[in-house]
C-alpha positions, 0 to 999 in steps of 0.5 A: 450456527452455519459457517460461511466460507468464501472463495479466497480467489477474490478480495474481501473474503477475510471479512467472512472467513474465520482467522486461519481458514486458509494459509496465507503468504508471509515473509517466512515463506520467501524462497531461496531465490527470493532471499538471494534477490533481497540480499542483492538489493540490500547490499546494493543500497548499503554500498551504493545508495546510502553513502550518497544520500546527501548528494542525492538530496541535492538533486544530482540528476546524473548520480540518480540516473547512474544508480538507476543504470547500476540497478538495471545491470543487476536486474533489479529493474526487470523483475516484471518484464518478460524474458522476451524483452530482456526482463527476468519475468519473476513473481510479484512477490519478488517485486515487492521484496526489492521495493521493501529492500530499498530502505537500506539506502536511506533515500526516500528521493532515490526510492521515489525515482526507482519506484516510478521506474519499476512501476508506473514508468514501465508496467503500462507498456508491459501490460498493454503495449504492442510487441513493437512498443515493447521491443522499443522501450522495455529493454531500455527501461529495464536496463535503466538507459532510459527513465520512465514517467507516468502523467495522469494528474492534471491541475484540475484533476487529481483524485478524480483523474478520470475528469481530466481535460487534456484532449487527443484528436486524430489528425485529418491524415489519420497518422497522428493524435494531436494532444492539448492540455497540461499535467501536474506533479509528474515524478521522474518528469524532468529526467524521463525519456518515456512517458505514459500520458493520459488524454480524452480522445474526442473529449470523452474517451479516456485513453493512454499514449506513449510520448517522448520528449522533444516532440514539438509542442511538448513543454516540460516545466521547471522543477517543483520546490517540494517539502520532501523527497527533494532529490527526485524530479517533479515537474509539470507538462504542457501539451500544445498540438503535440503530434503523437504517432498513432503507433504510440496509442497504448492499449485501446481507445477508451481503455485508459482507466483500466491502464491507469488503475492497474498501475495504481493498484500495483503502485499502492502495493509497492508503496506499502512495501517501501514504507514498511522498509522505512518504518523498520529503519526508523525503529532501529534508529530511534531504538539505538538513539534511545539506548545512547541518550541519557537523561536523569541518570539513565538511557531514555530508552528505560522511560516507560513512555519511550518503551510505549513509542518503540512498541507502538511502532513495532506493533504497527510495522509487524501488522503492515508487514503481514498484510503486504505479503499476504496481499501480494501472495494472494495476487500471485496465487491468482496470476499463477492460474492464468495461461501466460501464453495467452494473448490476453494474459496481461488483461486477465492479470489486471483483472486478477489484481483489481479483485484485490483492490480492497487489499491494495488500497488498505496496504497503501492507507495503512502503510502511509499512515504508519510511515507518518506515525513512525516518523512522528515518534522518531522525531519525538524520541530524538527530541530537539536533535530530531528537528535538526537537519544534521540528523536523518529524522528531520529529513525522513519526517519531511519525506513521509508527508507525501505518502498519504497524498500520492497513489490516490490520497488516503481519503480516496483510498478509503472510499475505494475500500468501502465502495468496493465492499458495497459492490461486492455486497450488492452484486453478491460477488462474495456472500456478505448477505449470508454472513450478515443473516448470521449476526443474530445467531452469533450473538445467541451463542455463549461468548468463547471463554477458552480455546486450545490456541495461545491466541484463543481470545484474539481469535474470538475478538476478531470474529466478534469484530467481523460480525459487528462491522458487518452489522453496521455495514448492513444498517448503513446499506439499509439506510442509504443504499447506494447513496452510502457512497456520499456519506464519506464520514460513515464510509471512512469509519467503515473503511477504518474498521474493514482495514483494522480486521484485515490487519488483525486477521493477517497478524494473528494468522501469520503468528499462528501458522509459524513453526514452534521454536521460531525464537519469537513466540512470546513476543509475537503473541504480545504483538498479536494481543496488543494490536487486537485489544486496541483494535477491539476498542476502535471497532466499538467506538467506530460502531457507536459513532457510525450507528449514531450517524445512521440513526441521527443520534436516536438509537433504537433500543434494539440497536443499543442491545445489540451493541451491549451484546458485542461489547461483552465479546469485544472488551479486551482483558489484556495488559497492553501496557506490560506487553508494550514493555516487553516488545520494546525490551525485545527490540532493545536487546537485539538492537534491530527490527528482528521479524 
């Protein structure tokens, strides 16, 4: 069978390349400098944020702003900013490390304030601002003196942001753009001194502007009363004939979509990193409680179902960790090949980040879904105490609910995942068609029954899963063509399958490339085997459901026979329950998330 090896300098190639074809970046490869910054961020969060969580939750603007200034003084806000504008100009991996480290502060509210400040609040200016704009805004944003915000969403334009109705018209004297319209759900909006605002120039050209508070006609609404992240600012804006100097045009007329999507891509990665840290916090807290809480004469930690809950959270969190750092590592590698001195460096950087839009959306979707899952499991382990506001799980549970909504809802991100794969297939950006042609040849070979790697069976399952998913994807394209984008239930099934494969591929690749003697071998193998076994069953179920959708419940015998052949390769022979007990006991022994 001919091998199809795809160039990893673009996203989606994990679906085509066998596991471990190329090394992936993982947290085990952090440099000494990255670990120093991680320690700096952790110590700041433990010492300065964690003791003030209850005060932050009371919507203390002065406190939150002072904490932002302290982060600025430590350089934690300026990682993405060029040295020319008082920044550190470090790699994207370091920015993700700091985002994950915010978990030690224990405040989703402050993490929200920080995330907007260091991400969508300043990055559009870093990437698309003129030298004059950067000189004016970036030093004050990176120091924390000024707070930044990002105004994209409108009352009638949420996930479909490009349909926004806010307008911008050039004044008769050519000195200003006159903005009219409304914006909704603006994080940091009530506190900020700098806003990136999107509007339609002449009604059709989606464009970004820099707006400052106090501009006549610019009204900032009252704070929203939210379910969670209550200590952060969220407001609406109203613009009535607001005159914005032409010098405050950000990027080009009609270039707003590029600015918006670049900011969202990195925002999705940072969100995944933030909830990754939060998931680890939940695991540690829930395990500690389970070891202390006694029922029926023993700690509830020893109950088999509690072991399952702890293991489920751990397996999902390890998989999320694997895709977070693999994705940002791939992006950093692509950016490293660019000429940083070129005038169009940031334009090219945005193009490189977009190549991995699939993976960024996967990080966001799986990260936010897992955050909700872990919060729910945490509440369940604490029982009635988890429902009491005196305990942190109640707040964590409320705070986690926003994650699947912002940075593009998970429904939209799943359609993005499948949509980008459609684009890559139809435009032949990656050799998907060539791989699809190998399905029959793959099924004609004997199933793998042994291998040198301790994870040989998992490698075989993942490879079979890739062929199965490509087979279903090809059947969907044959039936619907480009109209597949309108088949949202099918698109969601495919997105989940693609995502499962990326998670399994990354988890097994990460574990396989670890040095021997790392101390976690048997538990890491249990994590890989557990995730892969459960993934395989999900893939089979999704394939059957998807094919029934494609064939309207009347599967041809040839399709059924193909499914039977895949079933032989994908049905796992794994004692998942026993492995989950091992994983949970390992967490109990160390009383921490140790990976």
